[in-house]
C-alpha positions in Angstrom: -26.0 -41.5 133.9 -25.6 -39.6 130.7 -22.1 -39.7 129.2 -21.2 -37.3 126.4 -18.2 -38.4 124.3 -16.8 -35.9 121.7 -15.2 -37.0 118.4 -11.5 -36.3 118.6 -8.3 -37.0 116.7 -4.7 -37.8 117.7 -3.8 -34.1 118.4 -5.4 -31.5 120.8 -8.8 -30.5 119.3 -10.9 -27.3 119.7 -14.3 -28.4 121.1 -17.1 -27.3 123.4 -16.9 -29.2 126.6 -20.2 -30.9 127.3 -19.6 -30.6 131.1 -18.6 -26.9 131.6 -19.8 -25.6 128.2 -16.5 -23.8 127.6 -14.9 -23.7 124.2 -11.5 -25.3 124.8 -8.5 -27.0 123.2 -8.3 -30.5 124.7 -5.5 -31.8 126.9 -4.2 -35.0 125.5 -2.7 -37.9 127.6 -1.2 -40.7 125.6 -1.6 -44.2 127.1 0.0 -47.5 126.1 -2.4 -50.2 124.9 -2.2 -53.9 124.2 -1.1 -53.0 120.7 1.8 -51.0 122.1 2.9 -54.0 124.2 2.7 -56.4 121.2 4.7 -54.1 119.0 7.4 -53.9 121.7 7.4 -57.7 122.0 7.8 -58.1 118.3 10.7 -55.6 118.2 12.3 -57.4 121.1 12.1 -60.8 119.4 13.1 -59.9 115.9 15.4 -56.9 116.3 17.1 -56.2 119.6 16.0 -55.5 123.2 16.9 -51.7 123.1 14.2 -51.3 120.4 11.6 -52.2 123.0 11.4 -48.6 124.1 10.4 -47.2 120.7 6.6 -47.9 120.8 6.4 -46.3 124.3 8.1 -43.1 123.1 6.0 -42.7 120.0 2.5 -41.1 120.4 1.4 -42.9 117.2 1.7 -46.3 119.0 -0.6 -45.2 121.8 -4.2 -44.1 122.3 -4.9 -40.3 122.8 -7.2 -39.6 125.7 -8.7 -36.1 125.6 -9.7 -34.1 128.7 -11.1 -30.6 129.3 -8.3 -28.4 130.7 -11.0 -26.4 132.7 -13.0 -29.1 134.5 -10.8 -32.2 133.8 -13.8 -34.0 132.3 -13.0 -37.0 130.0 -14.1 -36.1 126.4 -13.1 -39.1 124.4 -10.3 -41.3 123.1 -8.6 -41.5 119.7 -7.6 -45.1 119.2 -4.5 -45.8 117.2 
């Protein structure tokens, strides 16, 4: 199986989809990672428990998965 992964950043990017060959602006889904959970734990331990929500609300603490809006193909991930 041949997998094409496109270089992307933290925001939607204009690329040519390797699957459908359309020029598109990527759809971005932010996903929490182990780093996000560790930051939340540190905030809980050293500040206060309401601060635990902060890393889950900030896109900069999560990975950005890029998808084609036409064919829903996975294009790549920008890791924070």
